[in-house]
Every structure is written in C-alpha cells, then in structure tokens.
N, C-alpha and C positions, 0 to 999 in steps of 0.2 A: 771237138774231141775232148778238150779239157773237161768240160762239164759232165761228160759221161762218167768221169771218175767220182762224181758226187751224187749220183742217182742210182738207186738199185731198181731192178726189174720189179720187185715187190712194190716199191713206191710208185712206179709208173702204173702198175695194175690197180692201185687205189684211186687213181684219177678217174672220175666217173665217165668222162668222154672216152678215154682209152679203154677202160673196163668194158664199156658197152660195145665198142668196136671189136674187141677181142671176142666177146661172147657172140656178137652178131655174125662174125665171120668164122666162128668155130675154130679159132687158132689154138686153143688149149695152151699147152706149154711151148708151142712152136710160134713164138711171137716174132713177126717180121720187123725189120729195121724201121719201117714206117711208123711203128708204135713209139718210136723215140722222138716223135714230133715235138713234145713239150721241151725236150732238151735243145732241139734246134731253135725253137721259138725263144727260149731263154737266151741263147747265144745271139740271136738277131736283136733282141731288145737291148741287151747290155753292150753289144759291140758298138752300137750307135748312140749309146747313152740316152735312150729315149726317155723323155719326160712325160709324154702322153702316149698311151697305147690304146687305140680304139678297138674295143672287143665287145662282143655280145655277152649276155648273161651266161650262156653255155661255155664261155671261155674263162670264166672266173677261176676254175680249178687250174687252168694252165698258168694264169698269172700268179696264183698262190704257189704253184710249183716253181715258177721262176724265182719268186722271193726266197723259197727254201734253198734252191740251188745257189743263189748269190750268197745267202747267209752262210751256207756250208762251205762254199769255196773260199770265201773271205776268211772264215774262221780257221780253216786248215792251212791256207797258204799265206795269209796275212796281206795278200794283195787286194786292192779295192777294184772291183770290176765295174761298178756303177756308182757314180756320184751325182747328187742332186744339185 
C-alpha cells in the first residue's frame, strides 16, 4: 500500500506490458486493480531485499518501474527500502 503513494496511473499506463493489457482488454479509463501489478512486484522485490530477480525481457519495464518506485519513495520519505 505504501508504494501506491509513489506511482500514478499515468505512469503505470506508460509501462508497455500494462499498456498492452489495457488495450487488449478494452479497459479504457476503467483500469482494474490487477493493473497495479508492477507496484506489487516492487513490494515483493524490496520486502525481501532481493539481490537477483529472474525476469524475462518482457519484464524489463517492471524492473525499471521498481527502480523508480524505490528512488521516489526513498527521496520522499528518507527511508531506505532496499540495500545492496
């Protein structure tokens, strides 16, 4: 829930995977919560301080979005959510 404060719907819509899903399903502006998957993935990655995240090429936008969420949340709150 915390990470939802750092991501806009517009940013999620720029994710190619999410954008394609929205178009494929014809959601228009009625985007279901399942489209918030990148935020849930970011939480999973950072909650367990993952050092390696096995993903396919199609998941690269999700990882970039995770990086953005972590940078944004760290910048705003000062807390460090993921350390190497």
